[in-house]
C-alpha positions as CSV (number, residue, x, y, z in Angstrom):
1,X,-4.8,4.8,11.5
2,X,-4.2,1.4,10.4
3,X,-3.5,0.1,7.2
4,X,-3.3,-4.0,6.4
5,X,-2.0,-5.4,2.6
6,X,-2.6,-9.2,2.7
7,X,-1.6,-11.7,-0.3
8,X,-3.4,-15.0,0.2
9,X,-1.3,-16.7,-2.7
10,X,1.6,-15.9,-0.1
11,X,-0.4,-16.4,3.1
12,X,1.8,-12.9,4.2
13,X,-0.1,-9.3,5.4
14,X,1.8,-6.0,6.4
15,X,0.2,-3.8,9.1
16,X,0.9,-0.1,9.4
17,X,0.3,2.0,11.9
18,X,0.2,5.9,11.5
19,X,-1.0,8.8,10.1
20,X,-2.3,9.4,6.8
21,X,-1.4,12.6,5.1
22,X,-2.1,14.7,2.0
23,X,0.3,15.2,-0.5
24,X,0.4,18.9,-1.0
25,X,3.6,19.2,-2.4
26,X,2.7,19.7,-6.5
27,X,6.3,18.2,-7.3
28,X,6.0,15.3,-5.0
29,X,2.2,14.9,-6.2
30,X,3.2,14.6,-10.0
31,X,5.8,12.4,-8.9
32,X,2.6,9.7,-7.5
33,X,0.8,10.3,-10.5
34,X,3.2,9.5,-12.6
35,X,5.0,6.5,-11.0
36,X,0.6,5.2,-10.8
37,X,0.5,5.8,-14.3
38,X,3.8,3.9,-15.3
39,X,2.8,0.8,-12.6
40,X,-0.7,1.0,-14.7
41,X,0.6,0.9,-18.4
42,X,2.7,-2.1,-17.8
43,X,1.0,-4.4,-15.5
44,X,-3.1,-3.7,-16.9
45,X,-3.5,-3.2,-21.0
46,X,-5.1,0.5,-20.1
47,X,-3.4,3.1,-20.7
48,X,-4.9,5.0,-17.8
49,X,-5.9,4.4,-14.6
50,X,-9.6,3.4,-14.1
51,X,-9.9,6.4,-11.3
52,X,-8.9,8.6,-14.0
53,X,-12.0,7.9,-16.0
54,X,-13.7,9.5,-12.4
55,X,-14.7,13.5,-13.5
56,X,-15.2,14.7,-9.8
57,X,-12.8,17.0,-8.7
58,X,-8.5,17.3,-8.3
59,X,-7.3,14.7,-7.2
60,X,-5.8,13.8,-4.3
61,X,-2.8,11.4,-3.4
62,X,-1.8,10.2,0.5
63,X,0.8,9.3,1.9
64,X,1.7,7.0,5.6
65,X,4.2,8.1,8.1
66,X,4.4,5.2,9.5
67,X,4.9,4.5,13.1
68,X,5.3,0.7,13.5
69,X,5.1,-1.8,10.7
70,X,4.4,-5.6,10.7
71,X,4.7,-8.2,8.9
72,X,3.3,-11.8,9.2
73,X,3.7,-15.4,7.1
74,X,1.6,-17.1,8.1
75,X,2.7,-19.9,5.5
76,X,6.0,-20.9,7.2
77,X,3.3,-22.9,9.8
78,X,0.6,-23.4,8.7
79,X,-0.5,-25.4,12.4
80,X,-2.2,-23.5,14.7
81,X,-0.4,-24.8,17.7
82,X,2.8,-22.8,15.4
83,X,4.3,-19.6,15.8
84,X,3.9,-17.4,12.9
85,X,6.7,-15.2,11.7
86,X,6.3,-11.3,13.2
87,X,8.6,-8.8,12.3
88,X,7.7,-5.4,13.8
89,X,9.8,-2.2,13.0
90,X,9.2,0.9,15.5
91,X,9.8,4.5,14.0
């Protein structure tokens, strides 16, 4: 699978090629859900993440086991003829 995160303001993106794996270890998933709650409380006025308001069964967290991560910065070279900065990490 390929996962892409893009930030329009900085004109950067990260592409991760790898496998998404269900976090089945209860301790590890508790850590993930606790961290999501902490981030929600520090970045929004909501007490709980929006997903917690949906009652459709158990929550599942996933992690990505990367094979390759590629960072691109398009803001450094805005001209179509110039090269974009790429950084690639292979695992």
